[in-house]
C-alpha positions in Angstrom: -36.8 42.7 15.6 -34.2 40.1 15.6 -30.7 40.2 15.3 -29.5 38.5 12.7 -26.1 36.1 12.9 -23.0 36.2 10.5 -21.8 32.4 9.1 -18.4 31.4 7.4 -18.5 28.3 5.2 -15.0 27.3 4.4 -12.1 24.9 4.9 -11.4 24.6 8.7 -7.6 25.9 8.2 -9.0 29.0 6.8 -11.6 30.0 9.3 -10.5 29.1 12.5 -9.3 32.3 13.2 -12.6 33.8 12.5 -13.9 32.2 15.9 -12.4 35.3 18.2 -14.8 37.5 16.3 -18.1 35.5 17.0 -18.8 34.6 14.0 -20.9 30.6 12.8 -18.5 28.6 12.1 -19.1 25.7 9.5 -16.2 24.1 8.4 -16.4 21.9 5.3 -13.2 19.4 4.1 -14.7 19.4 0.8 -16.7 21.8 -1.4 -19.2 19.7 -2.7 -20.1 19.4 1.3 -21.4 23.4 0.9 -24.5 21.8 -1.0 -25.8 20.0 2.1 -24.6 23.2 4.2 -25.8 26.8 2.9 -29.2 25.7 1.3 -30.2 25.1 5.4 -28.9 28.0 6.4 -30.7 30.1 3.8 -33.7 28.6 4.7 -33.0 29.3 8.7 -33.5 32.8 8.3 -31.5 33.4 11.2 -28.3 34.6 9.0 -28.1 38.3 7.3 -24.7 37.6 6.0 -23.0 34.0 4.9 -19.2 34.4 4.1 -17.7 32.3 1.9 -14.1 30.9 0.9 -13.2 31.3 -2.7 -12.3 28.1 -3.1 -15.4 26.9 -1.8 -17.9 28.8 -3.5 -16.3 28.8 -7.0 -17.1 25.0 -6.3 -20.8 25.2 -5.0 -21.4 27.8 -7.9 -24.6 26.8 -8.7 -26.2 26.8 -5.1 -24.6 30.0 -4.8 -26.2 31.1 -8.2 -29.5 30.2 -7.3 -29.3 31.7 -3.6 -27.7 35.3 -5.5 -31.3 36.4 -6.1 -32.9 36.5 -2.4 -32.5 39.8 -0.6 -31.1 38.0 2.5 -28.8 36.4 3.7 -26.0 38.4 1.8 -23.4 35.9 0.3 -19.9 37.6 0.3 -16.6 36.0 -0.8 -13.1 36.3 0.9 -9.8 34.6 -0.3 -8.3 31.3 1.6 -5.2 30.8 2.9 -3.9 30.1 -1.1 -5.0 33.8 -2.1 -7.6 35.6 -3.8 -8.9 33.0 -6.8 -10.6 36.0 -9.0 -14.0 34.3 -8.2 -14.9 37.0 -6.0 -13.9 40.3 -8.6 -15.3 37.7 -11.5 -18.9 37.3 -9.5 -18.9 41.0 -9.0 -18.2 42.6 -11.9 -21.1 39.9 -13.4 -23.4 41.7 -10.7 -22.4 45.1 -12.2 -22.6 44.5 -15.6 -26.0 43.6 -15.3 -27.2 46.1 -13.1 -25.6 48.7 -15.2 -25.9 47.4 -18.8 -22.1 47.2 -19.4 -18.8 46.4 -18.0 -17.3 49.5 -16.6 -14.4 47.5 -15.1 -12.9 46.5 -18.9 -11.6 50.2 -19.5 -9.6 49.9 -16.3 -7.9 47.0 -17.2 -7.4 47.1 -21.0 -10.6 45.3 -21.8 -12.3 47.4 -24.2 
């Protein structure tokens, strides 16, 4: 069995420090560049996890949603240097709601 890699897509200033952890970095200067990178990473079947900064993931929502049904790689969103944009939390909310059949986070946030 081969070992799968971890990739990271995001703005250069946000991902530079992750090189020390041994991740494969894919810097983009604009969110639209994700359309040329993410499908290739998925098709390569070399990556078990692909981290994506929220700003880039939010801008590439259609590509991310298309890949969401695949067992691998797992797409994980992380905040960028500007902090969290709540994209990851809202995406998780939708996934859990689809799995459970209701918004279990609504009560805690006063959304009932």
